[in-house]
C-alpha positions as CSV (number, residue, x, y, z in Angstrom):
1,X,128.9,-24.9,109.8
2,X,129.4,-21.9,107.4
3,X,132.9,-22.0,105.9
4,X,135.0,-19.1,106.9
5,X,132.4,-17.6,109.2
6,X,132.4,-19.6,112.5
7,X,136.1,-19.8,113.4
8,X,137.0,-22.3,115.9
9,X,133.8,-24.3,115.7
10,X,134.5,-24.9,112.0
11,X,138.0,-26.1,112.8
12,X,136.6,-28.3,115.5
13,X,134.1,-30.0,113.2
14,X,136.4,-30.5,110.2
15,X,139.3,-31.9,112.2
16,X,137.1,-34.1,114.4
17,X,135.3,-35.7,111.4
18,X,138.6,-36.3,109.5
19,X,140.1,-37.9,112.6
20,X,136.9,-40.0,113.2
21,X,137.2,-41.7,109.8
22,X,140.9,-42.4,110.5
23,X,140.5,-43.9,114.1
24,X,137.2,-45.7,113.4
25,X,136.9,-46.5,109.7
26,X,134.2,-49.1,110.5
27,X,131.8,-46.5,111.9
28,X,129.3,-45.2,109.4
29,X,128.7,-41.4,109.3
30,X,125.7,-39.6,107.9
31,X,126.4,-35.9,107.4
32,X,123.5,-33.5,107.1
33,X,124.9,-30.6,105.1
34,X,123.7,-27.2,103.8
35,X,124.3,-25.2,100.7
36,X,127.5,-23.5,102.1
37,X,129.3,-26.5,103.5
38,X,128.2,-29.5,101.3
39,X,130.9,-29.1,98.7
40,X,133.8,-28.6,101.1
41,X,132.8,-31.5,103.4
42,X,132.4,-33.8,100.4
43,X,135.9,-32.8,99.2
44,X,137.4,-33.4,102.6
45,X,135.8,-36.8,103.0
46,X,135.5,-37.9,99.4
47,X,137.6,-41.0,99.8
48,X,135.7,-42.3,102.8
49,X,133.4,-45.2,101.9
50,X,131.3,-45.2,105.0
51,X,130.4,-41.5,104.9
52,X,127.0,-40.6,103.4
53,X,125.9,-37.1,102.6
54,X,122.3,-35.7,102.9
55,X,122.1,-32.2,101.6
56,X,119.4,-29.9,103.1
57,X,118.6,-27.3,100.4
58,X,118.9,-24.1,102.4
59,X,121.4,-21.4,103.3
60,X,122.7,-21.6,106.8
61,X,123.8,-18.0,106.5
62,X,120.1,-17.1,107.1
63,X,120.2,-17.8,110.9
64,X,116.4,-17.9,111.3
65,X,115.8,-20.2,108.3
66,X,118.5,-22.5,109.7
67,X,116.8,-22.7,113.1
68,X,113.4,-23.4,111.6
69,X,114.8,-26.1,109.2
70,X,116.8,-27.7,112.1
71,X,113.7,-28.0,114.2
72,X,111.2,-29.0,111.5
73,X,113.0,-30.7,108.6
74,X,116.1,-32.3,110.1
75,X,114.2,-34.7,112.4
76,X,112.4,-36.3,109.4
77,X,115.7,-36.6,107.5
78,X,117.3,-38.3,110.6
79,X,114.4,-40.8,110.8
80,X,114.7,-41.7,107.1
81,X,118.4,-42.1,107.4
82,X,118.0,-44.6,110.2
83,X,120.9,-43.2,112.3
84,X,121.6,-44.5,115.8
85,X,122.6,-41.2,117.4
86,X,122.5,-37.6,116.2
87,X,125.5,-35.4,117.1
88,X,125.0,-31.6,116.8
89,X,128.5,-30.1,117.0
90,X,127.5,-26.4,117.3
91,X,125.4,-25.5,120.4
92,X,121.9,-26.3,119.1
93,X,119.9,-29.4,118.1
94,X,116.3,-30.4,117.2
95,X,113.8,-30.4,120.1
96,X,112.8,-34.0,119.3
97,X,114.2,-36.8,117.1
98,X,113.6,-40.6,116.8
99,X,117.1,-41.3,118.2
100,X,119.3,-40.2,121.2
101,X,121.1,-36.8,120.7
102,X,124.5,-35.5,121.7
103,X,125.3,-31.8,121.5
104,X,128.7,-30.0,121.8
105,X,128.4,-26.7,123.7
106,X,131.6,-24.7,123.2
107,X,131.0,-22.0,125.8
108,X,128.2,-20.0,127.5
109,X,129.4,-16.7,126.0
110,X,125.9,-15.3,125.6
111,X,125.6,-15.4,129.4
112,X,128.9,-13.9,130.2
113,X,129.3,-11.4,127.3
114,X,125.9,-10.5,126.1
115,X,127.4,-7.4,124.5
116,X,128.6,-9.8,121.7
117,X,125.0,-10.3,120.5
118,X,122.0,-8.4,119.4
119,X,119.0,-8.6,121.7
120,X,117.1,-10.9,119.3
121,X,120.0,-13.3,118.8
122,X,120.6,-13.3,122.6
123,X,117.1,-14.4,123.3
124,X,117.0,-17.0,120.6
125,X,120.4,-18.4,121.5
126,X,119.5,-18.7,125.1
127,X,116.4,-20.6,124.4
128,X,118.0,-23.0,122.0
129,X,121.2,-23.7,123.9
130,X,119.4,-24.3,127.2
131,X,116.9,-26.6,125.5
132,X,119.7,-28.6,123.9
133,X,121.5,-28.9,127.3
134,X,118.3,-30.3,129.0
135,X,117.1,-32.6,126.2
136,X,120.3,-34.1,125.0
137,X,121.4,-37.6,126.2
138,X,125.0,-36.4,126.5
139,X,126.7,-33.0,126.3
140,X,130.3,-32.6,125.1
141,X,132.1,-29.6,126.7
142,X,135.4,-28.5,125.1
143,X,137.0,-27.7,128.5
144,X,136.5,-28.2,132.2
145,X,135.7,-24.5,132.4
146,X,132.9,-24.9,129.9
147,X,131.5,-27.8,131.8
148,X,131.3,-25.7,135.0
149,X,129.6,-22.9,133.0
150,X,127.0,-25.3,131.5
151,X,126.1,-26.7,135.0
152,X,126.0,-23.1,136.4
153,X,123.7,-21.7,133.8
154,X,121.5,-24.7,132.8
155,X,121.4,-26.8,136.1
156,X,121.9,-30.0,134.1
157,X,123.8,-32.8,136.0
158,X,127.5,-32.7,135.5
159,X,127.3,-36.5,135.1
160,X,125.9,-36.1,131.6
161,X,128.7,-33.8,130.4
162,X,131.9,-35.3,128.8
163,X,134.9,-32.9,128.7
164,X,136.7,-33.4,125.4
165,X,139.4,-30.9,124.5
166,X,140.0,-29.5,121.1
167,X,143.4,-30.0,119.5
168,X,145.9,-28.5,117.1
169,X,146.7,-29.4,113.5
170,X,150.2,-30.9,113.4
171,X,150.8,-28.7,110.3
172,X,151.4,-25.8,112.6
173,X,154.6,-27.5,113.8
174,X,156.0,-28.4,110.5
175,X,159.1,-26.5,109.6
176,X,158.5,-24.1,106.7
177,X,160.9,-23.5,103.9
178,X,163.5,-21.0,104.9
179,X,162.2,-17.5,104.7
180,X,158.7,-18.5,103.6
181,X,156.7,-16.9,106.5
182,X,158.6,-13.6,106.3
183,X,158.1,-13.5,102.5
184,X,154.4,-14.2,102.9
185,X,154.1,-11.5,105.6
186,X,155.9,-9.0,103.5
187,X,153.7,-9.8,100.5
188,X,150.5,-9.4,102.6
189,X,151.5,-6.3,104.5
190,X,154.0,-4.5,102.2
191,X,156.5,-4.5,105.1
192,X,159.5,-6.6,105.8
193,X,159.5,-5.6,109.5
194,X,159.2,-8.2,112.3
195,X,155.7,-8.6,113.5
196,X,153.5,-9.4,116.5
197,X,150.4,-11.5,115.6
198,X,146.9,-11.8,117.0
199,X,144.1,-13.9,115.5
200,X,140.6,-12.8,116.6
201,X,137.4,-11.2,115.2
202,X,136.8,-7.8,116.9
203,X,134.1,-9.0,119.3
204,X,134.1,-7.1,122.6
205,X,135.3,-10.1,124.6
206,X,138.4,-10.5,122.4
207,X,139.6,-7.2,124.0
208,X,141.6,-6.1,120.9
209,X,141.3,-2.5,121.9
210,X,143.4,-3.2,124.9
211,X,146.1,-4.7,122.7
212,X,145.9,-1.7,120.3
213,X,146.5,0.7,123.2
214,X,149.4,-1.4,124.4
215,X,150.9,-1.4,121.0
216,X,150.5,2.4,120.8
217,X,152.6,2.6,124.0
218,X,155.3,0.4,122.4
219,X,155.3,2.0,118.9
220,X,158.5,4.0,119.4
221,X,160.3,1.3,121.5
222,X,160.1,-1.8,119.2
223,X,160.5,-2.2,115.4
224,X,157.6,-4.5,115.0
225,X,154.3,-4.1,113.2
226,X,151.1,-5.6,114.6
227,X,149.1,-8.0,112.4
228,X,145.4,-8.5,113.3
229,X,143.8,-11.5,111.5
230,X,140.1,-11.4,111.8
231,X,136.8,-9.9,110.7
232,X,135.0,-6.8,112.2
233,X,132.6,-7.6,115.1
234,X,130.6,-5.6,117.6
235,X,133.8,-4.4,119.2
236,X,135.2,-2.8,116.0
237,X,134.4,0.7,117.1
238,X,136.4,0.4,120.3
239,X,139.3,-1.1,118.3
240,X,139.2,1.7,115.7
241,X,139.2,4.3,118.5
242,X,142.2,2.7,120.2
243,X,144.1,2.7,116.9
244,X,143.8,6.5,116.5
245,X,146.6,6.7,119.1
246,X,149.1,5.4,116.6
247,X,151.7,7.8,115.3
248,X,152.1,5.7,112.1
249,X,148.8,3.9,111.2
250,X,150.8,1.6,108.8
251,X,152.3,-0.1,111.8
252,X,149.0,-2.1,112.2
253,X,147.8,-4.4,109.4
254,X,144.3,-6.0,109.3
255,X,143.9,-9.3,107.4
256,X,141.0,-11.7,107.0
257,X,139.9,-14.6,104.8
258,X,143.3,-16.2,104.7
259,X,143.9,-19.7,103.4
260,X,144.8,-22.2,106.0
261,X,148.4,-22.6,104.8
262,X,148.9,-18.8,104.8
263,X,147.6,-18.5,108.4
264,X,150.1,-21.3,109.4
265,X,152.9,-19.4,107.8
266,X,152.0,-16.2,109.5
267,X,152.0,-17.9,112.9
268,X,155.4,-19.5,112.1
269,X,157.0,-16.2,111.2
270,X,155.7,-14.2,114.2
271,X,158.0,-13.0,116.9
272,X,155.1,-13.0,119.4
273,X,151.5,-14.1,119.5
274,X,149.2,-12.0,121.8
275,X,145.7,-13.2,122.7
276,X,144.2,-10.7,125.1
277,X,140.8,-12.4,125.4
278,X,138.4,-12.0,128.3
279,X,136.4,-15.2,127.6
280,X,137.1,-18.5,125.8
281,X,135.4,-21.8,125.9
282,X,138.7,-23.3,124.7
283,X,141.1,-20.9,123.1
284,X,142.5,-22.8,120.1
285,X,144.8,-20.0,118.8
286,X,146.9,-20.5,122.0
287,X,147.8,-24.1,121.0
288,X,148.3,-23.1,117.3
289,X,150.9,-20.5,118.3
290,X,152.6,-22.9,120.7
291,X,152.8,-25.6,118.0
292,X,154.3,-23.1,115.6
293,X,157.0,-22.2,118.2
294,X,155.8,-18.7,118.9
295,X,155.6,-17.4,122.5
296,X,152.1,-16.6,123.7
297,X,151.1,-13.6,125.9
298,X,147.5,-14.0,127.1
299,X,145.1,-13.6,130.0
300,X,144.1,-15.8,132.9
301,X,140.4,-15.6,132.2
302,X,138.0,-18.5,131.6
303,X,139.5,-21.6,130.0
304,X,142.8,-19.9,129.0
305,X,145.0,-21.3,131.8
306,X,143.5,-24.8,131.2
307,X,144.7,-24.6,127.6
308,X,147.9,-22.6,128.1
309,X,149.1,-24.5,131.2
310,X,152.5,-23.3,132.4
311,X,153.6,-22.6,128.9
312,X,151.8,-19.3,128.2
313,X,152.9,-16.0,129.5
314,X,150.1,-14.4,131.5
315,X,149.4,-10.8,132.4
316,X,146.6,-8.3,133.2
317,X,145.3,-7.9,129.6
318,X,142.8,-5.3,130.8
319,X,145.7,-3.0,131.8
320,X,147.3,-1.8,128.6
321,X,150.4,-0.7,130.4
322,X,151.0,-4.1,132.0
323,X,150.3,-5.8,128.6
324,X,152.8,-3.5,126.9
325,X,155.5,-4.2,129.5
326,X,154.9,-8.0,129.2
327,X,155.2,-7.8,125.4
328,X,158.4,-5.9,125.6
329,X,159.9,-8.3,128.2
330,X,159.1,-11.3,126.0
331,X,160.5,-9.8,122.9
332,X,163.8,-9.0,124.8
333,X,164.4,-12.5,125.8
334,X,167.7,-14.1,124.8
335,X,167.7,-16.7,122.0
336,X,168.5,-19.5,124.4
337,X,165.8,-18.5,126.9
338,X,163.3,-18.2,124.1
339,X,164.3,-21.6,122.7
340,X,163.9,-23.4,126.0
341,X,160.5,-21.9,126.5
342,X,159.3,-22.7,123.0
343,X,160.4,-26.3,123.1
344,X,158.4,-26.9,126.3
345,X,155.4,-25.1,124.8
346,X,155.5,-27.1,121.6
347,X,155.6,-30.3,123.6
348,X,152.6,-29.2,125.6
349,X,150.6,-28.4,122.5
350,X,151.4,-31.8,121.0
351,X,149.5,-33.4,123.9
352,X,146.3,-32.1,122.3
353,X,145.5,-34.5,119.4
354,X,142.5,-34.5,117.1
355,X,142.7,-38.3,117.0
356,X,142.2,-38.3,120.8
357,X,139.3,-35.8,120.4
358,X,137.7,-38.1,117.8
359,X,138.1,-41.3,119.9
360,X,136.6,-39.6,123.0
361,X,133.8,-38.1,120.9
362,X,132.9,-41.6,119.6
363,X,132.9,-42.9,123.1
364,X,130.4,-40.2,124.1
365,X,128.2,-40.9,121.1
366,X,128.2,-44.7,121.9
367,X,127.3,-44.0,125.5
368,X,124.3,-41.9,124.3
369,X,123.1,-44.6,121.9
370,X,123.6,-47.5,124.4
371,X,126.3,-49.0,122.1
């Protein structure tokens, strides 16, 4: 885990660990950390007596150094620590350890959207993920969709896969002080106009160029600006090309590196959240928007319907015209219609609890260890 770099998998790890020590304080945890995440994880879990930290002195930002250290150094550290089961929460794990292993595989994106990766990363990722799937005692999949993908691409038995959904931080549903989200948005963007929000790095499968084209079609018909929260990815060129169709470039604002509380406020102040993704192992931003009482327009691809249920608004996100019409229709809803929809969506999001995720994860770990 590299803070601020790995998106949903960082959220998944931090919240699952924090919930674990709450729901099972008698369980001892040994965390193998790196230079980037050691301080943050210690701060988050500083008050937990049964959490031990073992820092591996390398930078995880160097992908290839991390892979080598995971395979060659980590098994020895695991043996010396005397752990009963090793959980690797981010796709890969050591080839061999002295104890049973469990791995969380969030998606099989490298198979479905290889355009998100360089050739070398694609090859290495494929080898490591498929090895982890075969050699682990249990696999945690974050959705039923991901479980099917793992079986399809690795041929492992579905019996060794536990589906454990991600969840949403209750803070997204806490009412902000009056006007706080809009003041924050104005401070960040220099505009006091209402806004549409999307949260995604510009990877090709996030399909942000389609959203940009849809917004260009709407530019003269709605007063909103579009706020895109995320870092540049391999789809950045297509996004930039799509944005050249804007009459007023200031109507689109790019942000990244926001503090958690600022991101929550941005969600809470949005008139609409659009998530035009083509592939997700889970799709955490959908739940975050619902918890913040913001309507969600999204796709029917991959795990999205599993996460959004009947409470997201679906359309053909590959068709910019259809996407723009759906956005305009949702923005035009009456306050009463909007309120009824958002109350149901917020209740749906509340069903996804990090404590539930933690309990189910502990069950999977205990199954693997024979406990």
